[in-house]
C-alpha positions in Angstrom: -8.6 67.7 -42.1 -10.2 66.3 -45.3 -12.4 68.7 -46.9 -15.6 67.5 -48.9 -17.3 69.4 -51.6 -20.4 67.5 -51.3 -22.1 66.0 -48.0 -23.2 62.8 -49.8 -19.7 62.2 -50.7 -18.3 62.8 -46.6 -21.6 60.6 -45.5 -20.6 58.2 -48.2 -17.2 57.9 -47.3 -18.1 58.4 -43.6 -20.4 55.3 -43.2 -18.6 53.2 -46.0 -15.4 53.4 -43.7 -17.8 52.7 -41.0 -19.3 49.5 -42.8 -16.0 48.3 -43.9 -14.7 48.6 -40.5 -17.7 46.6 -39.2 -17.2 43.9 -42.1 -13.2 43.7 -40.8 -14.1 43.5 -37.5 -16.3 40.9 -38.1 -14.3 38.7 -40.0 -11.1 39.4 -38.1 -13.5 38.4 -35.0 -14.4 35.5 -37.1 -11.1 34.1 -37.8 -10.1 34.1 -34.4 -13.1 32.5 -33.1 -12.8 30.0 -35.9 -8.9 29.9 -35.4 -9.5 29.4 -31.1 -11.9 26.6 -31.9 -10.3 24.9 -34.0 -7.4 25.1 -31.5 -10.1 24.0 -28.9 -11.1 21.2 -31.2 -7.6 20.2 -31.9 -6.8 20.1 -27.9 -9.8 18.2 -27.5 -9.1 15.8 -30.3 -5.6 15.4 -29.4 -6.0 14.3 -26.0 -8.9 12.1 -26.9 -6.6 10.8 -29.9 -3.9 9.9 -27.0 -6.5 8.5 -25.2 -7.3 6.4 -28.1 -3.7 5.5 -29.3 -3.3 5.1 -25.7 -6.0 2.1 -25.5 -4.8 0.7 -28.9 -1.4 0.5 -28.1 -3.0 -0.7 -24.6 -5.0 -3.4 -26.4 -2.3 -4.2 -29.2 0.1 -4.7 -26.6 -2.2 -6.8 -24.0 -3.3 -9.6 -26.9 0.6 -9.7 -27.9 1.8 -10.0 -24.4 -1.1 -12.7 -23.7 -0.4 -14.6 -27.1 3.5 -14.9 -26.2 2.8 -15.6 -22.9 0.1 -18.3 -23.5 3.0 -20.1 -25.8 5.7 -19.4 -23.0 3.5 -20.9 -20.6 2.4 -23.8 -22.1 6.4 -24.6 -22.5 6.6 -23.8 -19.0 3.9 -26.5 -18.2 5.1 -29.2 -19.8 8.7 -28.7 -18.1 6.7 -28.7 -14.5 4.6 -31.6 -16.1 7.6 -34.0 -17.0 9.5 -32.7 -13.2 6.0 -33.9 -11.5 6.0 -37.1 -13.7 9.3 -37.9 -12.6 9.3 -37.0 -9.2 6.4 -39.6 -8.4 9.1 -41.8 -10.3 11.3 -41.4 -7.6 11.6 -43.4 -4.1 10.9 -41.7 -1.0 12.5 -41.8 2.1 11.0 -45.4 2.8 12.6 -46.6 -0.6 8.8 -46.8 -2.4 8.0 -44.9 -5.5 4.4 -44.0 -6.3 4.6 -45.2 -9.4 7.4 -48.1 -10.6 8.8 -47.2 -14.2 12.3 -47.9 -15.1 14.5 -45.5 -17.0 13.4 -47.0 -20.7 10.0 -45.7 -20.1 10.9 -42.4 -18.7 12.8 -41.9 -21.7 10.0 -42.8 -23.6 7.8 -40.1 -21.8 10.6 -37.5 -22.4 10.3 -38.3 -26.3 6.7 -38.4 -26.8 6.4 -34.9 -25.0 9.0 -33.8 -27.8 6.8 -35.5 -30.6 3.5 -34.3 -29.0 4.3 -30.7 -29.1 6.5 -29.6 -32.6 7.0 -26.3 -31.2 9.6 -27.3 -29.0 13.1 -28.4 -30.0 13.8 -30.4 -27.1 13.1 -32.1 -23.6 15.4 -33.6 -21.2 15.6 -34.8 -17.9 19.0 -34.5 -15.3 18.7 -36.8 -12.2 21.4 -36.2 -9.2 23.9 -39.6 -8.9 21.9 -42.6 -8.5 18.7 -40.3 -7.3 16.6 -42.3 -9.7 18.2 -45.8 -9.4 21.7 -47.1 -9.1 23.7 -45.3 -11.6 26.6 -47.9 -11.6 23.9 -50.6 -13.1 23.8 -48.2 -16.1 27.4 -47.4 -17.1 28.5 -47.1 -20.3 25.1 -46.3 -21.6 25.4 -43.4 -23.3 23.3 -44.1 -26.4 20.1 -44.1 -24.2 21.1 -40.7 -23.1 23.0 -41.6 -19.6 26.2 -40.4 -18.8 29.7 -41.9 -19.3 28.9 -43.0 -15.1 25.2 -44.2 -16.2 23.8 -40.7 -14.7 20.1 -40.9 -15.6 19.6 -37.3 -18.3 18.0 -38.2 -21.5 17.8 -35.3 -24.1 15.5 -35.7 -26.6 15.9 -33.0 -29.2 14.3 -32.5 -32.7 16.8 -33.5 -35.9 16.5 -31.4 -39.4 14.6 -34.7 -40.7 11.7 -34.2 -37.6 12.5 -37.1 -36.2 13.9 -37.2 -32.7 17.1 -38.3 -31.2 18.6 -38.9 -27.8 21.8 -37.6 -26.4 23.0 -37.6 -22.7 23.0 -33.4 -21.3 27.0 -34.0 -21.4 29.1 -33.1 -18.5 28.1 -28.9 -19.0 25.0 -30.1 -16.7 26.5 -28.3 -13.8 28.8 -25.8 -15.0 29.0 -22.7 -13.7 30.5 -21.5 -16.8 29.2 -17.8 -18.3 28.6 -18.1 -22.0 28.3 -14.6 -23.7 25.1 -13.6 -22.2 26.2 -13.8 -19.1 24.1 -17.1 -18.4 25.9 -20.2 -17.1 26.4 -23.1 -19.1 24.3 -25.5 -16.5 21.6 -22.7 -15.6 19.6 -25.2 -17.2 20.2 -27.2 -14.0 21.5 -25.4 -11.6 18.7 -22.6 -11.2 16.0 -25.6 -10.4 18.4 -27.3 -7.7 19.2 -23.6 -6.3 16.0 -22.2 -6.7 13.7 -25.2 -6.1 11.5 -23.6 -8.3 10.3 -23.8 -12.1 13.4 -21.5 -14.0 13.3 -19.6 -17.2 16.5 -19.3 -18.4 17.1 -16.0 -20.7 17.2 -16.7 -23.8 20.5 -17.1 -25.6 21.6 -18.2 -29.6 22.4 -21.8 -30.2 23.0 -23.8 -33.1 20.5 -26.3 -33.9 21.3 -28.2 -36.9 23.3 -25.7 -38.6 21.3 -23.2 -37.7 21.6 -20.0 -35.1 18.4 -20.0 -33.4 17.1 -18.2 -30.3 16.3 -20.7 -27.5 15.1 -20.3 -23.9 14.9 -23.0 -21.5 11.9 -23.8 -19.4 13.4 -26.2 -16.2 11.4 -27.4 -13.2 12.8 -29.4 -10.3 12.3 -33.0 -9.3 11.3 -32.4 -6.1 10.8 -35.4 -3.9 9.8 -34.8 -0.3 11.3 -31.2 -0.8 14.5 -33.1 -1.7 15.9 -32.0 -5.1 16.4 -35.1 -6.9 16.6 -33.5 -10.4 15.7 -30.9 -13.7 13.4 -31.6 -16.1 13.0 -29.2 -19.0 11.9 -28.4 -22.3 13.8 -25.5 -24.9 12.0 -23.5 -27.1 12.4 -21.8 -30.2 11.5 -18.4 -30.1 11.6 -17.4 -33.5 7.7 -17.2 -33.8 8.2 -14.5 -31.5 10.0 -12.7 -34.0 7.3 -12.9 -37.0 4.6 -12.5 -34.6 5.7 -9.1 -33.8 6.5 -8.1 -37.2 3.0 -9.3 -37.9 1.5 -7.0 -34.8 3.6 -4.6 -36.3 2.1 -4.4 -39.7 -1.5 -3.6 -38.2 0.0 -0.8 -36.0 -0.1 2.3 -38.1 1.1 0.2 -41.6 4.3 -0.9 -40.3 5.1 3.3 -39.0 6.5 1.8 -35.6 7.9 -1.0 -34.1 7.5 -3.9 -31.3 9.9 -5.5 -29.3 10.4 -8.1 -26.4 13.5 -7.7 -24.2 14.0 -10.5 -22.0 15.2 -9.8 -18.3 18.8 -9.8 -18.8 18.4 -7.4 -21.4 18.5 -9.6 -24.6 16.6 -9.1 -27.4 13.9 -11.6 -28.2 12.2 -10.0 -31.0 12.3 -6.9 -32.7 10.3 -5.9 -35.7 12.4 -3.0 -36.6 15.8 -5.3 -37.6 15.4 -8.8 -38.1 19.2 -9.7 -37.2 18.9 -8.4 -33.6 17.3 -11.3 -31.5 19.7 -12.4 -29.5 21.5 -9.3 -29.1 21.5 -7.2 -26.4 19.0 -4.3 -26.2 21.8 -1.6 -25.9 22.8 -2.5 -29.6 19.6 -1.3 -30.8 18.1 1.5 -28.6 19.2 4.5 -26.3 20.5 3.5 -22.8 17.9 4.8 -21.1 15.1 3.1 -23.2 17.6 -0.3 -22.7 17.8 0.3 -18.8 14.0 0.9 -18.6 13.2 -2.3 -20.2 16.1 -4.5 -18.5 14.5 -3.1 -14.8 11.6 -4.2 -15.9 8.1 -3.4 -14.8 5.1 -5.1 -13.4 2.7 -2.7 -14.9 2.5 -0.7 -18.3 4.2 2.5 -19.0 3.6 5.0 -21.5 6.4 7.5 -22.3 7.0 9.9 -24.7 10.3 10.5 -26.3 11.0 13.1 -29.0 8.7 12.2 -31.7 8.0 8.6 -30.4 5.2 7.2 -28.3 6.2 4.2 -25.9 4.1 1.4 -24.3 6.0 -0.8 -22.3 4.0 -4.0 -20.7 5.2 -6.7 -18.8 4.9 -10.4 -20.2 4.8 -13.0 -17.6 5.8 -16.2 -18.0 4.3 -18.4 -15.0 5.2 -16.4 -11.8 8.9 -16.8 -12.5 10.2 -14.3 -14.9 9.0 -11.4 -16.9 10.0 -9.6 -19.7 8.9 -6.2 -21.3 7.0 -5.9 -24.7 7.6 -2.5 -25.9 5.5 -1.1 -28.6 6.9 2.2 -30.2 5.2 4.1 -32.8 6.1 7.9 -34.1 4.0 10.7 -33.5 4.0 11.6 -37.6 2.3 8.4 -38.4 0.1 8.5 -35.1 -1.2 11.8 -35.9 -0.9 11.8 -39.8 -4.9 11.5 -39.6 -5.3 14.0 -37.4 -2.8 16.6 -39.6 -4.7 15.2 -42.5 -7.5 16.7 -40.3 -6.3 19.6 -38.7 -4.9 20.8 -42.7 -8.4 20.0 -43.8 -10.1 22.3 -40.8 -7.5 24.8 -42.4 -8.2 24.9 -46.0 -12.2 24.6 -44.8 -11.3 27.7 -42.5 -9.4 29.6 -45.3 -12.5 29.2 -47.8 -14.8 30.2 -45.1 -12.7 32.9 -44.2 -12.7 33.5 -48.4 -16.6 33.6 -48.6 -16.8 35.4 -45.6 -14.5 38.2 -47.2 -16.8 37.7 -50.4 -19.8 38.1 -48.4 -18.3 41.0 -46.8 -17.1 42.7 -49.9 -20.6 42.3 -51.3 -22.4 44.0 -48.1 -20.0 46.3 -48.1 -21.1 47.3 -51.4 -24.6 47.2 -51.4 -24.3 49.0 -48.2 -22.3 51.9 -49.7 -24.7 51.9 -52.8 -27.7 52.2 -49.4 -25.6 54.9 -48.3 -25.0 56.6 -51.7 -28.7 56.9 -52.2 -29.6 58.3 -48.3 -26.9 60.5 -48.7 -28.2 61.6 -52.1 -31.8 61.9 -50.4 -29.8 64.0 -47.7 -27.8 66.2 -49.8 -30.9 67.3 -52.0 -32.6 69.6 -49.6 -29.3 71.4 -49.0 -28.8 71.5 -52.1 -32.0 73.0 -52.8 -31.0 75.5 -49.8 -27.8 76.2 -51.5 -29.2 77.4 -54.6 -32.3 79.7 -53.1 -29.3 81.3 -51.4 -27.0 82.0 -54.4 -30.3 82.9 -55.8 -30.7 85.5 -53.4 -27.5 86.4 -53.3 -26.5 86.4 -57.0 -30.2 87.3 -58.3 -32.6 89.8 -57.7 -33.0 89.3 -54.2 -36.2 87.3 -54.9 -37.8 86.6 -51.2 -40.9 85.1 -52.6 -39.2 81.5 -53.2 -39.7 78.6 -50.6 -38.1 75.5 -50.1 -40.4 72.3 -50.7 -41.0 70.6 -47.4 -40.6 66.6 -47.4 -41.1 64.5 -43.9 -39.9 65.5 -40.7 -36.4 64.7 -40.9 -33.4 66.7 -40.3 -33.5 68.3 -43.9 -37.3 68.6 -43.9 -36.1 70.8 -40.6 -34.0 72.6 -42.7 -36.2 73.2 -45.1 -38.6 74.5 -42.7 -36.0 76.7 -41.2 -35.0 78.5 -44.1 -38.6 79.1 -45.0 -39.4 80.6 -41.8 -36.0 82.8 -42.1 -36.9 83.9 -45.3 -40.7 85.0 -44.1 -39.1 86.7 -41.3 -37.0 88.2 -43.6 -39.8 89.5 -46.1 -41.6 90.5 -43.1 -38.6 92.5 -41.6 -38.2 94.1 -45.2 -41.9 95.2 -45.9 -42.1 96.2 -42.7 -39.3 98.9 -43.7 -40.7 99.6 -47.3 -43.9 100.6 -45.5 -42.5 102.5 -42.9 -39.7 104.0 -45.7 -42.7 105.4 -47.5 -44.6 106.5 -44.5 -41.7 108.5 -43.5 -41.2 109.3 -47.3 -44.5 110.8 -47.3 -44.3 112.3 -43.7 -41.3 114.3 -45.1 -43.0 115.3 -48.1 -46.1 116.8 -46.0 -43.6 118.5 -43.4 -41.8 120.1 -46.3 -44.8 121.6 -48.4 -45.8 122.7 -45.1 -43.0 124.5 -44.5 -42.9 126.3 -48.1 -46.3 127.0 -47.6 -45.5 128.4 -44.0 -42.5 130.2 -45.3 -44.8 132.2 -47.7 -47.1 132.8 -45.2 -43.9 134.2 -43.4 -43.0 136.1 -45.8 -46.3 137.6 -46.6 -46.5 138.8 -43.1 -43.1 140.2 -42.7 -43.9 142.2 -45.7 -46.9 142.9 -44.4 -45.6 144.0 -40.9 -43.3 146.3 -43.2 -45.5 148.0 -44.8 -47.3 149.0 -41.3 -44.0 150.1 -40.0 -43.9 152.0 -42.9 -47.3 153.4 -42.3 -46.3 153.9 -38.8 -43.8 156.0 -39.7 -45.6 158.0 -41.9 -48.3 158.3 -39.1 -45.9 159.2 -36.5 -44.9 162.3 -39.4 -47.9 163.0 -40.0 -49.4 163.0 -36.6 -50.1 166.5 -37.0 -52.3 166.0 -39.7 -54.2 163.0 -37.7 -56.9 165.7 -37.3 -58.0 166.2 -40.2 -57.4 162.5 -41.3 -59.3 160.7 -38.4 -62.0 158.9 -40.7 -58.7 157.6 -42.8 -56.8 156.9 -40.3 -59.8 155.4 -38.6 -60.3 153.1 -42.0 -56.3 152.2 -41.8 -56.6 151.2 -38.4 -59.6 149.1 -38.6 -57.7 147.6 -42.1 -54.4 147.0 -39.8 -57.0 145.7 -37.2 -58.2 143.1 -40.0 -55.0 142.5 -40.9 -53.8 142.3 -37.3 -56.8 139.6 -37.0 -55.6 137.6 -39.9 -51.8 137.6 -38.9 -53.5 136.1 -35.6 -55.0 133.7 -37.6 -51.6 132.5 -38.8 -49.9 132.5 -36.3 -52.4 130.0 -34.8 -52.2 128.1 -37.7 -48.2 128.4 -37.4 -48.9 127.0 -34.1 -50.6 124.1 -34.8 -48.5 123.0 -37.9 -45.2 123.5 -35.6 -47.8 120.8 -33.2 -48.0 118.7 -36.4 -44.6 118.8 -37.3 -43.6 118.2 -33.4 -45.9 114.8 -33.3 -44.7 114.1 -36.8 -41.2 114.4 -35.6 -41.9 112.1 -32.6 -44.0 109.7 -35.1 -41.0 109.4 -37.5 -38.9 108.9 -34.4 -40.8 105.8 -33.2 -40.3 104.7 -36.7 -36.9 105.2 -37.2 -36.7 103.4 -33.4 -38.3 99.9 -35.2 -36.2 100.7 -38.2 -32.8 100.5 -36.1 -34.8 97.3 -34.3 -35.3 95.7 -37.6 -31.7 96.5 -38.9 -30.3 95.0 -35.4 -32.2 92.2 -35.8 -31.6 91.4 -39.4 -27.9 91.7 -38.1 -28.3 89.4 -35.3 -30.0 86.8 -38.3 -27.0 87.9 -40.9 -24.4 87.2 -38.3 -26.3 83.8 -37.3 -26.1 82.6 -40.5 -22.5 83.3 -41.3 -21.7 81.8 -38.5 -24.1 78.5 -39.5 -22.0 79.1 -43.1 -18.9 79.1 -41.3 -19.8 75.9 -39.7 -20.9 74.6 -43.4 -17.7 75.0 -44.6 -17.3 75.4 -48.5 -21.2 74.7 -48.8 -21.9 77.9 -46.7 -19.8 79.9 -48.6 -22.8 81.5 -51.0 -25.0 81.7 -47.7 -22.0 83.5 -45.8 -22.1 86.2 -48.9 -25.6 86.9 -48.8 -25.3 86.6 -45.2 -22.4 89.6 -45.4 -24.6 91.4 -47.5 -27.8 91.2 -45.9 -25.5 92.5 -42.7 -24.1 95.4 -44.6 -27.3 96.2 -45.7 -28.6 96.2 -42.1 -25.5 98.6 -40.9 -26.5 100.7 -43.6 -29.9 100.8 -42.4 -28.8 101.2 -39.0 -26.7 103.9 -40.0 -29.5 105.9 -42.1 -32.2 105.4 -39.4 -29.4 106.7 -36.7 -28.6 110.1 -39.5 -32.7 110.6 -39.7 -33.3 110.3 -35.8 -30.5 112.5 -35.4 -31.8 115.4 -37.5 -35.2 114.4 -36.7 -34.1 115.1 -33.3 -32.5 118.1 -34.2 -35.9 119.1 -36.1 -37.9 118.2 -33.4 -35.7 120.6 -30.8 -35.7 123.5 -33.4 -40.0 122.7 -34.3 -40.0 123.3 -30.6 -38.1 126.4 -30.4 -39.9 127.3 -33.2 -43.3 126.6 -31.7 -42.0 128.7 -28.6 -41.3 131.5 -31.1 -44.6 131.2 -32.8 -46.7 130.9 -29.6 -44.6 134.4 -28.8 -45.6 135.6 -31.7 -49.2 134.9 -31.5 -49.2 136.5 -28.1 -47.7 139.9 -29.9 -50.1 139.3 -32.7 -53.0 139.7 -30.0 -51.0 142.2 -28.5 -51.3 143.7 -32.0 -55.1 143.7 -32.5 -55.6 145.0 -29.0 -53.3 147.7 -30.1 -54.6 148.3 -33.5 -58.5 148.2 -31.1 -56.8 150.6 -28.8 -55.8 152.7 -32.4 -59.2 152.4 -33.2 -60.3 153.9 -29.9 -57.0 156.5 -30.0 -58.3 157.6 -33.7 -62.1 158.2 -32.9 -60.5 159.9 -29.6 -57.6 161.2 -31.8 -59.1 164.2 -31.5 -59.7 164.5 -28.1 -56.1 162.9 -26.7 -53.7 163.8 -29.9 -50.8 163.4 -27.5 -52.1 160.4 -26.3 -52.4 159.1 -30.1 -48.6 160.0 -30.5 -47.5 157.5 -27.6 -49.8 154.9 -28.8 -48.5 155.4 -32.2 -45.3 154.8 -30.8 -45.5 151.9 -28.9 -47.4 150.7 -32.0 -44.4 151.2 -34.0 -42.6 149.6 -31.5 -44.6 146.5 -31.7 -44.7 146.3 -34.9 -40.5 146.1 -35.2 -40.8 143.4 -32.5 -43.3 141.8 -34.7 -41.0 141.8 -37.8 -38.3 140.8 -35.9 -40.0 137.4 -34.7 -41.6 136.9 -38.4 -38.0 137.0 -39.8 -36.7 134.6 -37.0 -40.1 132.3 -38.2 -39.1 132.6 -41.5 -35.5 131.2 -40.7 -37.0 128.5 -38.4 -39.5 127.1 -41.4 -36.8 127.2 -44.0 -34.7 125.2 -41.3 -37.6 122.9 -40.9 -38.2 122.7 -44.9 -34.4 121.3 -45.4 -34.7 118.9 -42.4 -37.5 117.4 -44.1 -36.1 117.5 -47.7 -33.0 115.5 -45.8 -35.6 113.1 -43.8 -37.3 112.6 -47.6 -33.8 111.7 -49.2 -33.0 109.0 -46.3 -36.1 106.9 -46.9 -36.0 107.4 -50.5 -32.8 105.8 -49.8 -34.0 103.5 -47.4 -37.0 102.7 -50.2 -34.4 101.9 -52.8 -32.5 99.6 -50.9 -35.2 97.9 -49.6 -36.6 97.8 -53.1 -34.0 95.7 -54.2 -35.5 92.7 -52.9 -38.5 91.1 -54.7 -41.3 90.6 -52.3 -45.0 89.5 -51.8 -47.4 91.9 -52.3 -47.2 94.9 -54.4 -44.1 97.3 -54.6 -43.7 100.8 -53.2 -42.9 103.6 -56.0 
């Protein structure tokens, strides 16, 4: 894990990474959202565009189909009108005609149809033999449009100069020979006769006045009382369809597509994609499936998609007899050009928006990093102050009078408060240790002084007892002279009694001193217990500080050193306190023993006083009881010997007590020196 030397750097890098991650996530989310929105828009737009394209193709196709149908229906209507007019001229079963007219007038009617309809190439009628009148009466009149046998079949056609001439239909009128396009040569006559209905003959190329043009024939039967009498028809050039389709295709995506009209036999009537295609099979220009679909025909519009092309096929009806197929085909690339351009524009806008969002995100990140840097600096400042204070405590003179400023109520402020509380606690503990060590030092000095004084007094007492013993020996050796020296002995006895009383008083003083030493030792033990508790709490605080320093890592290293030093000092204080407690306990036990001995000595001294009284009595009665005096002197001599032994023991105990007090004073001095390393509030203890 990366270690940072500054919490400000850590906060800046961590928060900056989070902020950058948020910005990246927002940018990515915006990118995904915009992409999804663009896809949904594109999908919906494509659906609407497809509907619009289909509607547009439908409108254009229906318009073209309607225009073509109108013009073709007009030609068919002309043929039907001719047929109806001829039917009215024919004689019925009763031999009478509705209108009586001769061949010449009927032929003129046909001629007038061609003149009145300039779009027609020709018009014709062909009657069954002798159906109009007697053919034999007109044999050889071919110039009038009759057959050689006189059959009535005039064919009026338009010449190159625009004039209208007449010829007979010829022998092909009833020919069943198939032409190149599969249509019988006499289809224009045979179909109406066979079906007794109007027939639209599939277009075929014909040579008119030296020009090959695509022609279709519209034929209607001449029916009289349901009997076929002949056929009337007109021929129409379909060249206008080619031009119409080319012009319409130019309005369909600027000519990018194509429009084709195919007859029922698969012949191309018009195809904007190839000017040479009219009259040729659809299979030469379209694939087999498309050609077959056009030939099969349909009575409704069909929208298909093949590869990159969109196709619309719809029927072009001519009356109720035929359905040619009109096909509009446009490439998707042309149809979707504007859509693709719009998509590209949206993609460019998306890229620009993404770039703008990225730049804004970078700007926001930069501003955020600046703000985070300032926040990190504000957070790190009190921690820096804390580290500096701890470094001063660790490396300096242990100044515990310094405090951290507390600003606000946030975590750094709480940390400063905790540090100040810790320092306050440490200062209080060290002040207590300093004061306690001073008290211990004073008590030890008093104990030492009292012990030395007691030692001197005990030595004096021992010397006096030795002198008393020597005197008693002299008294024993000179008991025979006691009688003569009664007054002197009496004085000596009084002096001994006085000295004994003084010794008793000294013993009482020693007993009191021993009691005070024992009480002082108890107090010292209590103080040492307090010191041990303080040392233990200091050790715990130092241990907690070490743990917190370890958690702080590199920043807590200085604090950890200080905590270790405090912990070592606490351990040393605890050890010193333990040593002092041990010494005091030993001294207390010895003091108790000394007190018991002193009590015994005091009792002995009392006995000495009593004995001296008795000596005085004996001296007074010395004259009366010398033997009793001798015995009493022996007992006194023995008591003095025992008192001398007790005094020597008391002297040894006093020396030990003095040594223990001296050691306690030295330990208190060391503890005071250790505590004195810290600068504390209040006056220092010298």
